[in-house]
C-alpha positions in Angstrom: 13.0 -13.8 41.8 15.0 -10.8 40.6 14.3 -11.7 37.0 10.6 -11.9 37.7 10.6 -8.4 39.2 12.6 -7.0 36.4 10.3 -8.5 33.8 7.3 -7.1 35.6 8.8 -3.6 35.8 9.6 -3.7 32.1 6.0 -4.8 31.3 4.7 -2.0 33.5 6.8 0.6 31.7 5.7 -0.7 28.3 2.0 -0.7 29.4 2.3 2.9 30.7 3.9 4.0 27.4 1.1 2.3 25.3 -1.6 3.9 27.5 0.0 7.3 27.3 0.2 7.0 23.5 -3.5 6.1 23.3 -4.4 9.0 25.5 -2.3 11.4 23.4 -3.9 10.1 20.2 -7.4 10.5 21.6 -6.7 14.1 22.6 -5.1 14.8 19.2 -7.8 13.3 17.0 -9.5 16.5 16.0 -7.3 19.5 16.5 -9.6 21.7 14.4 -12.3 21.5 17.0 -9.8 22.8 19.6 -9.2 25.9 17.5 -12.9 26.4 17.0 -13.5 26.2 20.8 -10.8 28.6 21.6 -11.4 31.2 18.8 -15.2 30.8 18.5 -17.4 29.4 15.8 -17.2 32.6 13.7 -13.5 32.6 13.4 -12.0 32.3 9.9 -10.1 29.4 8.6 -7.0 31.6 8.5 -7.3 32.5 12.1 -7.7 28.9 13.1 -4.6 27.9 11.0 -2.6 30.7 12.6 -3.6 29.7 16.1 -2.8 26.0 15.4 0.6 27.0 14.1 1.3 29.4 17.0 0.5 26.6 19.5 2.7 24.0 17.8 0.0 21.8 16.3 1.8 21.6 12.9 4.9 19.9 14.4 5.2 16.2 13.6 3.1 14.0 15.9 6.1 12.2 17.4 7.7 15.5 18.5 4.4 16.7 20.1 4.0 13.3 21.8 7.5 13.3 23.3 7.1 16.9 24.5 3.7 16.1 25.9 5.1 13.0 27.7 8.1 15.0 29.1 5.7 17.6 30.5 3.4 14.9 32.0 6.4 13.2 33.7 7.5 16.6 35.1 4.0 17.3 36.5 3.1 20.0 34.0 -0.3 19.3 32.5 -0.3 22.3 30.3 -2.0 25.7 30.0 -5.8 26.1 30.0 -6.8 28.2 27.1 -10.3 28.7 28.7 -9.2 29.8 32.2 -5.8 31.2 31.2 -3.9 29.4 34.0 -1.9 26.3 34.4 -4.0 23.2 34.5 -2.3 22.0 37.7 -3.7 25.1 39.5 -7.3 24.2 38.6 
């Protein structure tokens, strides 16, 4: 019975990791549109690139994923660039 429970817990952890990876990838598909939404449609390409760099979008994907996962596990869902507050407050 103990082996069954351990196997189920391991499967649950693996499933949660796969789901979190899929969620991360869906949110990261088009980072350019994030910069356009934040800076406006009339922003220049240089302004967008500088904003993306300042917000860590040029780090390798695996580093961004593990930082994102760490923040999610700690209950920090990030900072809203629209409302200028923590997302957890909204």
